[in-house]
N, C-alpha and C positions, 0 to 999 in steps of 0.2 A: 903708515898708510894702509888702507884696506888691502888684504891679501899678502901683506909682508910676512915673511917667516922670521920669527923672533924667539928669543928666550923670554919666558914670562915667569914671574915669581909671585906666589901667593903666600902670605904668612903661614908658617907651619909646614910648608912643602918645599921640595927642591926646585931649582930652576928647571923649566920644562920647555921643550920645543913646542911652539904654538904658531897659530896663524891669526892675524888681526882680521876680524870679520866686520867690524863696525867702529867708527869713531863717533863718540857721543860728546857733544858740547853741553856741559852743565852750566847754564847761565841763570839759574834761579836767583843767585845773588850777583847782581850786575857789578859789584865791586870785587868779586872774586870768581871770575869765569874760569872753569877748569875743563880740560880735555880728558876724557876717559876712553878707554879702549876695551871693546868686547873682544876677548880672545878665546879661541877654542884650542884646547890642549891636544896635540897630535897623539894618535894611537889609542886614545881613550875618549876623545871628543867631548869631554866635559868642558864647561866654559866658566869664565869669570870676567868681571869688569875691573880693570886695573888702571892705575895712573902711570905716567911716563917713567917714573923712578923704578917701577917694577918690570921694566922692559930693557932688553939688550938686543942689539943686532945679532942675528944668528951667525952669519958668515964671519964677522970679525971676532966673534967669541966662540967659534966652533969647538974649542977645547975647554969650554966651561965645565963640562962633565967629561973627564977623560976615561975613567974606568967605572963601570957599574955592573952589578950582577942583576940589576932590574931588567928583565926581558922586555917589559913594556916601554921603559925608557930607551933601551937600545933600538926598539922598533920605531919610536917617535923620532929619534935622531936620524935613522935611516930614511924615514918618510920626509923629514925636513930637507935632507940633502937631495932627494929625488925631486921635491918641489922646486928647489932653487935651480937644479939642473934642467928643469922643464920636462922631466920624464913622466910626470903625473900631475894631477890637479887635486886641489883640496876636495872637490866634490867626488872624484873617483875614489880617493882614499877613505873618505867618510862612508861612502856606500860599501866599499870593500870591508872595512872594519865593522861597521854597524850591521851590515847584512850577515856577516859571519857570526856576530854575537846573537842575532835573532835565530839563526839556524841552530846554535848551540843551546838555546834556552830549552829547558825541558817542559813539555806540556803539563799543565796542572791537572792533577788527578781528581 
């Protein structure tokens, strides 16, 4: 459902903590109606549309990635836990991360 914290998988990439932002019903073919999910990947806030097989519940699979040297993935896991515990919101984290990224951008010469 919308705002659920999940693990999302896109071909060629690792499982990543994400938030469901929109549920899309693809009913172009009435004989083959599909649900797709627009997810935003935490800590980097890129997005993808994925099917249900590319999703896992975050809490029941919290140890899906146990050790990583990837600083951004560690940050994403931390944000996911804070979202679940009610310590923050998706919007606050988006603004914090994206606002920080804008400040770090160098002005074009």
